[in-house]
DSSP file (Angstrom, degrees, kcal/mol; ACC not computed):
  #  RESIDUE AA STRUCTURE BP1 BP2  ACC     N-H-->O    O-->H-N    N-H-->O    O-->H-N    TCO  KAPPA ALPHA  PHI   PSI    X-CA   Y-CA   Z-CA
    1    1 A X     >        0   0    0      0, 0.0     4,-2.5     0, 0.0     5,-0.2   0.000 360.0 360.0 360.0 -35.4  116.9  236.2  -29.0
    2    2 A X  H  >  +     0   0    0      2,-0.2     4,-2.8     1,-0.2     5,-0.2   0.936 360.0  46.7 -62.2 -46.9  116.4  234.9  -32.6
    3    3 A X  H  > S+     0   0    0      1,-0.2     4,-2.6     2,-0.2    -1,-0.2   0.923 111.9  52.0 -63.9 -42.2  113.1  233.2  -31.7
    4    4 A X  H  >>S+     0   0    0      2,-0.2     5,-2.5     1,-0.2     4,-0.7   0.905 111.0  46.9 -58.4 -43.1  112.0  236.4  -29.8
    5    5 A X  H ><5S+     0   0    0     -4,-2.5     3,-0.7     3,-0.2    -2,-0.2   0.949 113.6  48.4 -65.9 -48.0  112.8  238.6  -32.9
    6    6 A X  H 3<5S+     0   0    0     -4,-2.8    -2,-0.2     1,-0.2    -1,-0.2   0.935 120.5  35.7 -58.2 -46.9  111.0  236.3  -35.3
    7    7 A X  H 3<5S-     0   0    0     -4,-2.6    -1,-0.2    -5,-0.2    -2,-0.2   0.448 107.6-123.0 -88.2   0.5  107.8  236.0  -33.2
    8    8 A X  T <<5 +     0   0    0     -4,-0.7     2,-0.3    -3,-0.7    -3,-0.2   0.925  68.2 129.6  54.3  49.5  108.0  239.6  -32.0
    9    9 A X      < -     0   0    0     -5,-2.5    -1,-0.2    -6,-0.2     2,-0.2  -0.791  65.0 -93.9-120.8 166.3  108.1  238.6  -28.3
   10   10 A X     >  -     0   0    0     -2,-0.3     4,-2.1     1,-0.1     5,-0.2  -0.529  31.4-119.5 -76.3 150.8  110.4  239.5  -25.5
   11   11 A X  H  > S+     0   0    0      1,-0.2     4,-2.7     2,-0.2     5,-0.2   0.851 116.0  57.0 -56.8 -33.9  113.4  237.3  -24.8
   12   12 A X  H  > S+     0   0    0    120,-0.6     4,-2.7     2,-0.2    -1,-0.2   0.918 104.8  50.1 -61.8 -46.3  111.9  236.8  -21.3
   13   13 A X  H  > S+     0   0    0      2,-0.2     4,-2.5     1,-0.2    -2,-0.2   0.913 112.0  48.0 -62.3 -41.9  108.7  235.5  -22.7
   14   14 A X  H  X S+     0   0    0     -4,-2.1     4,-2.6     2,-0.2    -2,-0.2   0.953 112.0  50.2 -61.7 -47.7  110.6  233.0  -25.1
   15   15 A X  H  X S+     0   0    0     -4,-2.7     4,-1.4     1,-0.2    -2,-0.2   0.925 112.3  46.4 -55.8 -47.8  112.7  231.9  -22.1
   16   16 A X  H  <>S+     0   0    0     -4,-2.7     5,-2.8     1,-0.2     4,-0.4   0.891 110.2  53.2 -63.7 -39.7  109.6  231.3  -20.0
   17   17 A X  H ><5S+     0   0    0     -4,-2.5     3,-1.1     1,-0.2    -1,-0.2   0.915 108.8  49.7 -63.5 -41.6  107.9  229.5  -22.8
   18   18 A X  H 3<5S+     0   0    0     -4,-2.6    -1,-0.2     1,-0.3    -2,-0.2   0.763 112.2  48.3 -68.2 -23.9  110.9  227.1  -23.2
   19   19 A X  T 3<5S-     0   0    0     -4,-1.4    -1,-0.3    -5,-0.2    -2,-0.2   0.383 114.1-118.8 -94.6   1.7  110.9  226.5  -19.4
   20   20 A X  T < 5 -     0   0    0     -3,-1.1    -3,-0.2    -4,-0.4     2,-0.1   0.894  43.3-173.4  62.3  42.6  107.0  225.8  -19.5
   21   21 A X    > < -     0   0    0     -5,-2.8     3,-1.5     1,-0.1    -1,-0.2  -0.446  28.0-130.0 -67.6 140.3  106.4  228.7  -17.1
   22   22 A X  T 3  S+     0   0    0      1,-0.3    -1,-0.1    -2,-0.1    -5,-0.0   0.680 102.2  67.0 -67.9 -17.5  102.7  228.8  -16.1
   23   23 A X  T 3  S+     0   0    0    124,-0.1     2,-0.4     2,-0.1    -1,-0.3   0.544  85.1  87.7 -80.7  -5.7  102.4  232.5  -16.9
   24   24 A X  S <  S-     0   0    0     -3,-1.5   -11,-0.0    -8,-0.1     0, 0.0  -0.802  82.1-121.8 -97.7 130.9  102.8  231.7  -20.7
   25   25 A X     >  -     0   0    0     -2,-0.4     4,-2.4     1,-0.1     5,-0.2  -0.259  20.4-115.8 -68.7 160.1   99.7  230.8  -22.7
   26   26 A X  H  > S+     0   0    0      1,-0.2     4,-2.6     2,-0.2     5,-0.2   0.879 115.4  52.9 -60.0 -41.7   99.5  227.5  -24.4
   27   27 A X  H  > S+     0   0    0      2,-0.2     4,-2.4     1,-0.2    -1,-0.2   0.918 110.6  46.0 -64.9 -44.5   99.4  229.3  -27.9
   28   28 A X  H  > S+     0   0    0      2,-0.2     4,-2.5     1,-0.2    -2,-0.2   0.904 112.9  50.1 -65.5 -41.5  102.5  231.3  -27.2
   29   29 A X  H  X S+     0   0    0     -4,-2.4     4,-2.9     2,-0.2     5,-0.2   0.935 110.9  49.3 -61.2 -47.4  104.3  228.3  -25.9
   30   30 A X  H  X S+     0   0    0     -4,-2.6     4,-2.8     1,-0.2     5,-0.2   0.922 110.9  50.1 -54.8 -48.3  103.4  226.2  -28.9
   31   31 A X  H  X S+     0   0    0     -4,-2.4     4,-2.4     2,-0.2    -1,-0.2   0.922 112.5  46.6 -57.9 -45.5  104.5  229.0  -31.2
   32   32 A X  H  X S+     0   0    0     -4,-2.5     4,-2.9     2,-0.2    -2,-0.2   0.935 112.8  49.1 -63.0 -47.3  107.9  229.3  -29.4
   33   33 A X  H  X S+     0   0    0     -4,-2.9     4,-2.3     1,-0.2    -1,-0.2   0.895 111.6  49.5 -60.3 -42.5  108.4  225.5  -29.4
   34   34 A X  H  X S+     0   0    0     -4,-2.8     4,-2.1    -5,-0.2    -1,-0.2   0.922 113.3  45.4 -64.6 -43.0  107.6  225.3  -33.1
   35   35 A X  H  X S+     0   0    0     -4,-2.4     4,-2.5     2,-0.2    -2,-0.2   0.893 110.6  54.9 -66.9 -39.9  110.0  228.1  -34.0
   36   36 A X  H  <>S+     0   0    0     -4,-2.9     5,-3.4     1,-0.2     4,-0.4   0.905 109.8  46.5 -59.9 -41.1  112.6  226.6  -31.8
   37   37 A X  H ><5S+     0   0    0     -4,-2.3     3,-1.0     3,-0.2    -1,-0.2   0.907 110.2  53.1 -65.9 -41.1  112.3  223.3  -33.7
   38   38 A X  H 3<5S+     0   0    0     -4,-2.1    -2,-0.2     1,-0.3    -1,-0.2   0.908 112.3  45.0 -59.3 -43.3  112.4  225.1  -37.0
   39   39 A X  T 3<5S-     0   0    0     -4,-2.5    -1,-0.3    -5,-0.1    -2,-0.2   0.505 115.4-115.3 -81.7  -4.5  115.7  226.9  -36.0
   40   40 A X  T < 5 -     0   0    0     -3,-1.0    -3,-0.2    -4,-0.4    -2,-0.1   0.853  43.9-169.6  70.7  34.2  117.2  223.6  -34.6
   41   41 A X      < -     0   0    0     -5,-3.4     2,-0.4    -6,-0.2    -1,-0.2  -0.330   4.5-164.5 -61.4 135.4  117.3  225.0  -31.0
   42   42 A X        -     0   0    0     -2,-0.0     2,-0.1     0, 0.0    -1,-0.0  -0.981  27.1-107.9-121.6 136.9  119.3  222.8  -28.6
   43   43 A X        -     0   0    0     -2,-0.4     2,-0.5     2,-0.0   127,-0.0  -0.399  32.9-155.2 -60.9 130.0  119.0  223.1  -24.9
   44   44 A X        -     0   0    0     -2,-0.1     5,-0.2     2,-0.1     4,-0.1  -0.949  10.6-162.3-112.6 128.0  122.2  224.7  -23.5
   45   45 A X        +     0   0    0     -2,-0.5     2,-0.2     2,-0.1    -1,-0.1   0.303  68.0  77.2 -95.8  11.9  123.1  223.9  -19.9
   46   46 A X  S >  S-     0   0    0      1,-0.1     3,-1.1     4,-0.1     2,-0.4  -0.540 103.8 -58.7-107.6-175.6  125.5  226.8  -19.5
   47   47 A X  G >  S-     0   0    0      1,-0.3     3,-2.8     7,-0.3    -1,-0.1  -0.449 110.2 -31.3 -69.1 115.5  124.8  230.5  -19.0
   48   48 A X  G 3  S-     0   0    0     -2,-0.4    -1,-0.3     1,-0.3     3,-0.1   0.778 113.5 -65.7  48.2  33.2  122.7  231.8  -21.9
   49   49 A X  G <  S+     0   0    0     -3,-1.1    -1,-0.3     1,-0.2    -2,-0.1   0.673 105.5 129.2  69.9  15.4  124.3  229.4  -24.3
   50   50 A X  S <  S-     0   0    0     -3,-2.8    -1,-0.2     1,-0.2    -3,-0.1  -0.335  72.8 -52.9 -96.7-179.3  127.7  231.1  -23.9
   51   51 A X    >   -     0   0    0      1,-0.2     3,-1.8    -2,-0.1    -1,-0.2  -0.266  50.8-131.2 -53.8 132.0  131.1  229.6  -23.0
   52   52 A X  T 3  S+     0   0    0      1,-0.3    -1,-0.2    -6,-0.1    -5,-0.1   0.612 101.2  71.1 -68.3 -11.0  130.7  227.5  -19.8
   53   53 A X  T 3  S+     0   0    0      2,-0.1    -1,-0.3    -7,-0.0     2,-0.2   0.607  74.9 104.3 -80.1 -10.0  133.7  229.2  -18.3
   54   54 A X  S <  S-     0   0    0     -3,-1.8     2,-0.4    -7,-0.1    -7,-0.3  -0.497  75.4-122.9 -72.0 138.7  131.8  232.5  -17.9
   55   55 A X        -     0   0    0     -2,-0.2     2,-0.2     1,-0.1    34,-0.1  -0.702  19.0-118.4 -92.1 130.3  130.7  233.2  -14.4
   56   56 A X        -     0   0    0     -2,-0.4    34,-3.3    31,-0.4     2,-0.5  -0.432  27.3-151.6 -61.1 132.8  127.0  233.6  -13.6
   57   57 A X  E     -a   90   0A   0     32,-0.2    57,-2.7    -2,-0.2    58,-1.2  -0.939  14.8-176.6-115.4 117.0  126.3  237.1  -12.2
   58   58 A X  E     -ab  91 115A   0     32,-3.2    34,-2.1    -2,-0.5     2,-0.5  -0.880  11.0-156.4-114.6 142.0  123.4  237.6   -9.8
   59   59 A X  E     -ab  92 116A   0     56,-2.2    58,-3.0    -2,-0.4     2,-0.6  -0.978   4.3-158.7-116.9 128.4  122.2  240.9   -8.2
   60   60 A X  E     -ab  93 117A   0     32,-3.1    34,-3.3    -2,-0.5     2,-0.6  -0.928   5.0-155.8-104.7 125.0  120.2  240.9   -5.0
   61   61 A X  E     -ab  94 118A   0     56,-3.3    58,-2.8    -2,-0.6     2,-0.5  -0.894  13.2-176.9 -99.0 123.4  118.1  243.9   -4.3
   62   62 A X  E     -ab  95 119A   0     32,-2.1    34,-2.0    -2,-0.6    58,-0.1  -0.970  29.5-119.6-120.0 119.6  117.5  244.4   -0.6
   63   63 A X  E >   -a   96   0A   0     56,-1.3     3,-1.6    -2,-0.5    34,-0.2  -0.390  16.7-138.0 -62.8 127.6  115.3  247.3    0.5
   64   64 A X  G >  S+     0   0    0     32,-3.7     3,-1.7     1,-0.3    33,-0.2   0.894 103.5  53.3 -49.9 -48.7  117.2  249.6    2.7
   65   65 A X  G >  S+     0   0    0     31,-0.3     3,-0.9     1,-0.3    -1,-0.3   0.668  95.3  73.2 -66.0 -17.2  114.3  250.1    5.1
   66   66 A X  G X   +     0   0    0     -3,-1.6     3,-2.2     1,-0.2    -1,-0.3   0.452  64.1  99.0 -80.0   2.1  114.1  246.3    5.4
   67   67 A X  G X  S+     0   0    0     -3,-1.7     3,-0.9     1,-0.3    -1,-0.2   0.753  70.2  69.1 -63.0 -20.4  117.2  246.2    7.5
   68   68 A X  G <  S+     0   0    0     -3,-0.9    -1,-0.3     1,-0.3     3,-0.3   0.701  92.4  59.2 -68.9 -17.1  115.0  245.9   10.6
   69   69 A X  G X>  +     0   0    0     -3,-2.2     4,-2.3     1,-0.2     3,-0.5  -0.189  67.9 139.7 -96.9  39.2  114.0  242.4    9.4
   70   70 A X  H <>  +     0   0    0     -3,-0.9     4,-3.4     1,-0.2     5,-0.2   0.804  60.7  61.6 -58.8 -35.4  117.6  241.3    9.5
   71   71 A X  H 3> S+     0   0    0     -3,-0.3     4,-1.6     2,-0.2    -1,-0.2   0.939 111.8  36.7 -57.9 -49.8  116.8  237.8   11.0
   72   72 A X  H <> S+     0   0    0     -3,-0.5     4,-2.4     2,-0.2    -2,-0.2   0.915 117.6  52.9 -68.8 -43.6  114.7  236.8    8.1
   73   73 A X  H  X S+     0   0    0     -4,-2.3     4,-2.9     1,-0.2     5,-0.2   0.888 106.8  53.0 -59.7 -41.3  117.0  238.6    5.6
   74   74 A X  H  X S+     0   0    0     -4,-3.4     4,-1.7    -5,-0.2    -1,-0.2   0.909 111.0  45.6 -61.5 -43.1  120.1  236.7    7.0
   75   75 A X  H  X S+     0   0    0     -4,-1.6     4,-2.0    -5,-0.2    -2,-0.2   0.898 113.3  50.8 -68.0 -38.8  118.4  233.3    6.5
   76   76 A X  H  X S+     0   0    0     -4,-2.4     4,-2.3     1,-0.2    -2,-0.2   0.942 111.0  47.6 -63.4 -48.2  117.3  234.4    3.0
   77   77 A X  H  X S+     0   0    0     -4,-2.9     4,-2.6     1,-0.2    -1,-0.2   0.831 108.2  55.9 -65.1 -31.1  120.8  235.5    2.0
   78   78 A X  H  X S+     0   0    0     -4,-1.7     4,-1.8    -5,-0.2    -1,-0.2   0.920 108.2  47.7 -65.5 -44.2  122.2  232.2    3.4
   79   79 A X  H  X S+     0   0    0     -4,-2.0     4,-1.4     2,-0.2    -2,-0.2   0.908 114.0  47.3 -60.5 -43.6  119.9  230.2    1.1
   80   80 A X  H  X S+     0   0    0     -4,-2.3     4,-2.6     1,-0.2    -2,-0.2   0.903 109.4  54.0 -67.9 -40.3  120.9  232.3   -1.8
   81   81 A X  H  X S+     0   0    0     -4,-2.6     4,-2.5     1,-0.2    -1,-0.2   0.870 102.8  56.5 -60.0 -38.0  124.5  232.0   -0.9
   82   82 A X  H  X S+     0   0    0     -4,-1.8     4,-1.7     2,-0.2    -1,-0.2   0.892 110.4  45.3 -59.4 -41.7  124.2  228.2   -0.9
   83   83 A X  H  X S+     0   0    0     -4,-1.4     4,-1.8     2,-0.2    -2,-0.2   0.897 110.7  52.6 -65.9 -43.5  123.0  228.3   -4.5
   84   84 A X  H  <>S+     0   0    0     -4,-2.6     5,-2.4     1,-0.2     4,-0.3   0.904 109.3  49.8 -63.5 -39.8  125.6  230.8   -5.6
   85   85 A X  H ><5S+     0   0    0     -4,-2.5     3,-0.9     1,-0.2    -1,-0.2   0.889 106.6  56.5 -64.7 -40.0  128.3  228.5   -4.2
   86   86 A X  H 3<5S+     0   0    0     -4,-1.7    -1,-0.2     1,-0.2    -2,-0.2   0.876 116.7  34.5 -54.2 -41.8  126.8  225.6   -6.0
   87   87 A X  T 3<5S-     0   0    0     -4,-1.8   -31,-0.4    -5,-0.1    -1,-0.2   0.290 105.1-123.8-101.8   9.7  127.1  227.3   -9.3
   88   88 A X  T < 5 +     0   0    0     -3,-0.9    -3,-0.2    -4,-0.3   -32,-0.1   0.900  59.1 160.6  47.8  45.3  130.4  229.2   -8.5
   89   89 A X      < -     0   0    0     -5,-2.4     2,-0.5    -6,-0.2   -32,-0.2  -0.347  44.4-113.2 -92.1 171.0  128.4  232.3   -9.4
   90   90 A X  E     -a   57   0A   0    -34,-3.3   -32,-3.2    -2,-0.1     2,-0.5  -0.932  30.4-163.8-107.8 129.6  129.2  236.0   -8.4
   91   91 A X  E     -a   58   0A   0     -2,-0.5     2,-0.4   -34,-0.2   -32,-0.2  -0.961   8.8-174.8-120.8 128.2  126.7  237.6   -6.1
   92   92 A X  E     -a   59   0A   0    -34,-2.1   -32,-3.1    -2,-0.5     2,-0.6  -0.981  10.8-155.6-119.1 127.9  126.3  241.4   -5.5
   93   93 A X  E     -a   60   0A   0     -2,-0.4     2,-0.6   -34,-0.2   -32,-0.2  -0.924   9.0-167.6-108.3 127.2  123.9  242.6   -2.8
   94   94 A X  E     -a   61   0A   0    -34,-3.3   -32,-2.1    -2,-0.6     2,-0.7  -0.922  11.9-153.1-119.6 110.9  122.6  246.1   -3.2
   95   95 A X  E     +a   62   0A   0     -2,-0.6     2,-0.3   -34,-0.2   -32,-0.2  -0.699  30.3 176.8 -75.7 116.2  120.8  247.9   -0.5
   96   96 A X  E     -a   63   0A   0    -34,-2.0   -32,-3.7    -2,-0.7     2,-0.9  -0.887  38.5-133.9-125.1 153.9  118.5  250.4   -2.2
   97   97 A X    >   -     0   0    0     -2,-0.3     3,-2.2   -34,-0.2     4,-0.5  -0.839  24.1-170.4-100.7  91.7  115.9  252.9   -1.2
   98   98 A X  G >  S+     0   0    0     -2,-0.9     3,-0.7     1,-0.3    -1,-0.1   0.729  78.8  65.4 -59.5 -24.9  113.3  251.9   -3.7
   99   99 A X  G 3  S+     0   0    0      1,-0.2    -1,-0.3    -3,-0.1    23,-0.0   0.745 105.6  43.9 -68.9 -22.9  111.2  254.9   -2.9
  100  100 A X  G <  S+     0   0    0     -3,-2.2     2,-0.4     2,-0.1    -1,-0.2   0.442 102.6  78.1-101.4   0.6  113.9  257.3   -4.2
  101  101 A X  S <  S-     0   0    0     -3,-0.7     2,-0.1    -4,-0.5    25,-0.1  -0.897  70.9-137.2-112.7 136.7  114.8  255.4   -7.4
  102  102 A X     >  -     0   0    0     -2,-0.4     4,-2.4     1,-0.1     5,-0.2  -0.381  32.8-104.6 -77.9 166.6  112.8  255.4  -10.6
  103  103 A X  H  > S+     0   0    0      1,-0.2     4,-2.6     2,-0.2     5,-0.2   0.907 123.1  51.4 -58.2 -41.3  112.1  252.2  -12.5
  104  104 A X  H  > S+     0   0    0      2,-0.2     4,-2.1     1,-0.2    -1,-0.2   0.890 109.5  49.3 -66.2 -38.0  114.8  253.3  -15.1
  105  105 A X  H  > S+     0   0    0      2,-0.2     4,-1.2     1,-0.2    -1,-0.2   0.919 113.5  45.6 -68.0 -42.0  117.4  254.0  -12.4
  106  106 A X  H  X S+     0   0    0     -4,-2.4     4,-0.6     1,-0.2     3,-0.4   0.910 112.8  51.2 -66.9 -40.3  116.8  250.6  -10.7
  107  107 A X  H >X S+     0   0    0     -4,-2.6     3,-1.2    -5,-0.2     4,-0.5   0.866 103.3  59.4 -65.7 -35.1  116.9  248.9  -14.2
  108  108 A X  H >< S+     0   0    0     -4,-2.1     3,-1.0     1,-0.3     4,-0.3   0.852  99.4  57.4 -62.7 -33.3  120.2  250.6  -15.0
  109  109 A X  H 3< S+     0   0    0     -4,-1.2    -1,-0.3    -3,-0.4     3,-0.3   0.744 102.8  56.8 -68.4 -19.9  121.8  248.9  -11.9
  110  110 A X  H X< S+     0   0    0     -3,-1.2     3,-2.3    -4,-0.6    -1,-0.2   0.602  77.1 100.5 -86.1 -13.8  120.8  245.5  -13.4
  111  111 A X  T << S+     0   0    0     -3,-1.0    -1,-0.2    -4,-0.5    -2,-0.1   0.832  82.5  41.7 -47.3 -53.2  122.6  245.8  -16.8
  112  112 A X  T 3  S+     0   0    0     -4,-0.3     2,-0.3    -3,-0.3    -1,-0.3   0.387 100.4  91.0 -79.8  10.3  125.6  243.8  -16.1
  113  113 A X    <   -     0   0    0     -3,-2.3   -55,-0.2     1,-0.1     3,-0.1  -0.725  61.8-149.3-109.9 153.6  123.9  241.0  -14.3
  114  114 A X  S    S+     0   0    0    -57,-2.7    21,-0.7    -2,-0.3     2,-0.3   0.703  83.2  12.5 -87.7 -26.1  122.4  237.7  -15.6
  115  115 A X  E     -bc  58 135A   0    -58,-1.2   -56,-2.2    19,-0.1     2,-0.4  -0.993  63.8-143.8-153.9 151.9  119.6  237.5  -12.9
  116  116 A X  E     -bc  59 136A   0     19,-2.4    21,-1.8    -2,-0.3     2,-0.5  -0.958   7.0-163.7-124.0 135.8  118.0  239.6  -10.3
  117  117 A X  E     -bc  60 137A   0    -58,-3.0   -56,-3.3    -2,-0.4     2,-0.5  -0.979   8.8-154.3-117.7 127.0  116.6  238.6   -6.8
  118  118 A X  E     -bc  61 138A   0     19,-2.7    21,-3.1    -2,-0.5     2,-0.5  -0.887   5.9-167.5 -99.2 124.6  114.3  240.8   -4.9
  119  119 A X  E     -bc  62 139A   0    -58,-2.8   -56,-1.3    -2,-0.5   -53,-0.1  -0.961  63.7  -3.9-113.3 127.1  114.2  240.6   -1.1
  120  120 A X  S    S-     0   0    0     19,-1.0     2,-0.2    -2,-0.5    19,-0.2  -0.068 108.0 -43.1  75.2 175.3  111.2  242.4    0.5
  121  121 A X        +     0   0    0     19,-0.1     2,-0.3    17,-0.1    -2,-0.1  -0.491  54.1 177.2 -83.1 142.5  108.7  244.4   -1.4
  122  122 A X        -     0   0    0     -2,-0.2     2,-0.2    -4,-0.1    -2,-0.0  -0.800  48.4 -72.5-126.3 170.6  109.6  246.9   -4.2
  123  123 A X    >>  -     0   0    0     -2,-0.3     4,-2.1     1,-0.1     3,-0.6  -0.464  41.7-133.0 -64.7 133.1  107.2  249.0   -6.3
  124  124 A X  H 3> S+     0   0    0      1,-0.2     4,-3.0     2,-0.2     5,-0.2   0.863 105.1  58.4 -60.3 -34.0  105.6  246.7   -8.8
  125  125 A X  H 3> S+     0   0    0      2,-0.2     4,-1.9     1,-0.2    -1,-0.2   0.877 106.8  49.1 -61.0 -37.3  106.3  249.0  -11.7
  126  126 A X  H <> S+     0   0    0     -3,-0.6     4,-1.8     2,-0.2    -2,-0.2   0.934 114.3  44.3 -67.9 -46.4  110.1  248.7  -10.9
  127  127 A X  H  X S+     0   0    0     -4,-2.1     4,-2.9     1,-0.2    -2,-0.2   0.922 112.6  51.1 -65.2 -45.9  109.9  245.0  -10.7
  128  128 A X  H  X S+     0   0    0     -4,-3.0     4,-1.0    -5,-0.2    -1,-0.2   0.910 108.8  52.3 -57.7 -44.6  107.8  244.6  -13.9
  129  129 A X  H  < S+     0   0    0     -4,-1.9     3,-0.4    -5,-0.2     4,-0.3   0.901 113.8  41.9 -58.3 -46.5  110.2  246.9  -15.8
  130  130 A X  H >X S+     0   0    0     -4,-1.8     4,-2.3     1,-0.2     3,-1.9   0.899 108.1  60.4 -71.5 -41.0  113.3  244.8  -14.8
  131  131 A X  H 3< S+     0   0    0     -4,-2.9    -1,-0.2     1,-0.3    -2,-0.2   0.695  94.1  65.8 -64.5 -18.4  111.5  241.4  -15.3
  132  132 A X  T 3< S+     0   0    0     -4,-1.0  -120,-0.6    -3,-0.4    -1,-0.3   0.722 117.5  23.8 -75.1 -18.7  110.9  242.3  -19.0
  133  133 A X  T <4 S+     0   0    0     -3,-1.9     2,-0.4    -4,-0.3    -2,-0.2   0.645 124.1  40.5-115.9 -22.3  114.7  242.2  -19.6
  134  134 A X  S  < S-     0   0    0     -4,-2.3     2,-0.3  -123,-0.0    -1,-0.2  -0.949  82.6-103.5-132.2 147.6  116.1  239.9  -16.9
  135  135 A X  E     -c  115   0A   0    -21,-0.7   -19,-2.4    -2,-0.4     2,-0.3  -0.549  50.0-174.4 -63.4 130.2  115.2  236.7  -15.2
  136  136 A X  E     -c  116   0A   0     -2,-0.3    13,-0.8   -21,-0.2     2,-0.3  -0.909  18.8-172.2-132.9 155.0  113.9  237.7  -11.7
  137  137 A X  E     -cd 117 149A   0    -21,-1.8   -19,-2.7    -2,-0.3     2,-0.4  -0.980  12.8-146.8-139.8 147.7  112.9  235.9   -8.6
  138  138 A X  E     -cd 118 150A   0     11,-2.5    13,-2.8    -2,-0.3     2,-1.0  -0.955   9.4-139.9-118.3 135.4  111.2  237.3   -5.5
  139  139 A X  E    S-cd 119 151A   0    -21,-3.1   -19,-1.0    -2,-0.4    13,-0.2  -0.832  82.7 -29.1 -97.3 104.4  111.7  236.1   -1.9
  140  140 A X  S    S+     0   0    0     11,-1.5     2,-0.5    -2,-1.0    -1,-0.1   0.050 112.0  96.5  87.4 -21.7  108.4  236.2   -0.3
  141  141 A X        -     0   0    0    -23,-0.3     2,-0.4   -21,-0.2    10,-0.1  -0.883  61.5-141.5-112.5 133.7  106.6  239.0   -2.1
  142  142 A X        -     0   0    0     -2,-0.5     2,-0.5     8,-0.1     7,-0.1  -0.747  10.6-169.3 -94.5 132.1  104.2  238.5   -5.1
  143  143 A X    >>> -     0   0    0     -2,-0.4     4,-1.9     5,-0.3     3,-0.7  -0.792   4.6-175.8-115.5  84.4  104.2  240.8   -8.0
  144  144 A X  T 345S+     0   0    0     -2,-0.5    -1,-0.2     1,-0.3    -2,-0.0   0.852  82.5  45.6 -55.7 -40.7  101.0  239.8  -10.0
  145  145 A X  T 345S+     0   0    0      1,-0.2    -1,-0.3     2,-0.1    -2,-0.0   0.807 113.7  48.4 -74.2 -27.2  101.7  242.2  -12.9
  146  146 A X  T <45S-     0   0    0     -3,-0.7    -1,-0.2     2,-0.1    -2,-0.2   0.748  92.8-150.1 -83.5 -24.3  105.4  241.4  -13.2
  147  147 A X  T  <5 +     0   0    0     -4,-1.9     2,-0.3     1,-0.2    -3,-0.1   0.934  36.5 155.3  54.9  52.5  104.7  237.6  -13.2
  148  148 A X      < -     0   0    0     -5,-0.6    -5,-0.3     1,-0.1    -1,-0.2  -0.764  48.6 -94.5-107.9 159.6  108.0  236.7  -11.6
  149  149 A X  E     -d  137   0A   0    -13,-0.8   -11,-2.5    -2,-0.3     2,-0.4  -0.410  37.8-153.0 -70.2 144.2  108.7  233.5   -9.7
  150  150 A X  E     -d  138   0A   0    -13,-0.2     2,-0.4    -2,-0.1   -11,-0.2  -0.959   9.3-166.5-121.2 138.1  108.4  233.7   -5.8
  151  151 A X  E     -d  139   0A   0    -13,-2.8   -11,-1.5    -2,-0.4     2,-0.2  -0.992  27.8-120.1-121.8 128.9  110.1  231.6   -3.3
  152  152 A X    >   -     0   0    0     -2,-0.4     3,-2.0   -13,-0.2     4,-0.2  -0.444  10.4-135.9 -71.0 135.0  108.9  231.7    0.3
  153  153 A X  G >  S+     0   0    0      1,-0.3     3,-1.1    -2,-0.2     4,-0.2   0.778 105.0  64.5 -59.6 -27.0  111.3  232.9    2.9
  154  154 A X  G 3  S+     0   0    0      1,-0.2    -1,-0.3     2,-0.1     3,-0.3   0.752 105.7  43.9 -67.3 -22.8  110.2  230.0    5.1
  155  155 A X  G X  S+     0   0    0     -3,-2.0     3,-2.2     1,-0.2    -1,-0.2   0.269  79.3 112.3-102.7  10.9  111.6  227.6    2.5
  156  156 A X  G X   +     0   0    0     -3,-1.1     3,-1.6     1,-0.3     4,-0.3   0.787  69.5  61.1 -60.7 -29.9  114.8  229.5    2.0
  157  157 A X  G 3  S+     0   0    0     -3,-0.3     3,-0.3     1,-0.3    -1,-0.3   0.719 101.5  55.8 -66.8 -16.7  116.9  226.8    3.5
  158  158 A X  G <> S+     0   0    0     -3,-2.2     4,-2.6     1,-0.2    -1,-0.3   0.346  74.7 102.5 -95.8   7.7  115.7  224.4    0.8
  159  159 A X  H <> S+     0   0    0     -3,-1.6     4,-3.0     1,-0.2     5,-0.2   0.911  79.6  53.1 -53.9 -44.2  116.8  226.7   -2.0
  160  160 A X  H  > S+     0   0    0     -3,-0.3     4,-2.2    -4,-0.3    -1,-0.2   0.882 110.6  46.5 -61.2 -39.8  119.8  224.5   -2.7
  161  161 A X  H  > S+     0   0    0     -4,-0.2     4,-2.4    -3,-0.2    -1,-0.2   0.916 112.4  50.2 -70.6 -43.0  117.6  221.3   -2.9
  162  162 A X  H  X S+     0   0    0     -4,-2.6     4,-2.6     2,-0.2     5,-0.2   0.936 112.1  48.0 -59.0 -46.6  115.1  223.1   -5.2
  163  163 A X  H  X S+     0   0    0     -4,-3.0     4,-3.0     1,-0.2     5,-0.2   0.946 111.4  49.4 -63.0 -48.7  118.0  224.3   -7.5
  164  164 A X  H  X S+     0   0    0     -4,-2.2     4,-2.3    -5,-0.2    -1,-0.2   0.921 112.5  48.8 -54.7 -45.2  119.6  220.8   -7.7
  165  165 A X  H  X S+     0   0    0     -4,-2.4     4,-1.2     1,-0.2    -1,-0.2   0.933 111.9  47.4 -64.2 -45.5  116.2  219.3   -8.5
  166  166 A X  H  <>S+     0   0    0     -4,-2.6     5,-2.4     1,-0.2     4,-0.4   0.880 110.0  54.0 -61.7 -40.1  115.5  221.9  -11.2
  167  167 A X  H ><5S+     0   0    0     -4,-3.0     3,-1.6     1,-0.2    -1,-0.2   0.914 104.4  53.8 -59.4 -44.0  119.0  221.4  -12.7
  168  168 A X  H 3<5S+     0   0    0     -4,-2.3    -1,-0.2     1,-0.3    -2,-0.2   0.802 105.9  54.9 -61.4 -29.8  118.4  217.6  -12.9
  169  169 A X  T 3<5S-     0   0    0     -4,-1.2    -1,-0.3    -3,-0.2    -2,-0.2   0.535 126.9-101.0 -82.1  -7.1  115.2  218.4  -14.9
  170  170 A X  T < 5S+     0   0    0     -3,-1.6    -3,-0.2    -4,-0.4     2,-0.2   0.518  73.7 142.0 101.6   5.0  117.2  220.4  -17.3
  171  171 A X      <       0   0    0     -5,-2.4    -1,-0.3    -6,-0.1    -2,-0.1  -0.517 360.0 360.0 -79.2 148.0  116.5  224.0  -16.2
  172  172 A X              0   0    0     -2,-0.2    -1,-0.1  -126,-0.0    -5,-0.1   0.356 360.0 360.0-115.9 360.0  119.3  226.5  -16.2
């Protein structure tokens, strides 16, 4: 947050720059890394640099109308569950009718959570609004304006291997 305030960037942009996210320009990444070095930033491998006993809280948004695709949804949730178990995290699944919720209403649901997972398609304005404040990932659906990471539902069984690999590389 300190780096974000100094550079007048969002905390999400700073986080992505520190993780070498491809959506962040070279200039922004260099500015963030320089400021991080100036402030003596150290990588923290627990949740947001807080006490490691704190439990990671994840929210899954599942479109209510997507219930007809239960087979794929079941496999996706299984992959997510494997990751949640690995990190001893708390997972809440919220079936929502995205057509009846504004971006602000959907964003309010996210407040107490550390990360958001979208399953099936949502309005891009809703996703973009949330992604400005919270780390987000989408299962199968690309949101070009929101610039969030996407994992293919066909690879959902490999979530656990992906997360372990990223953890070994130092990602949180």
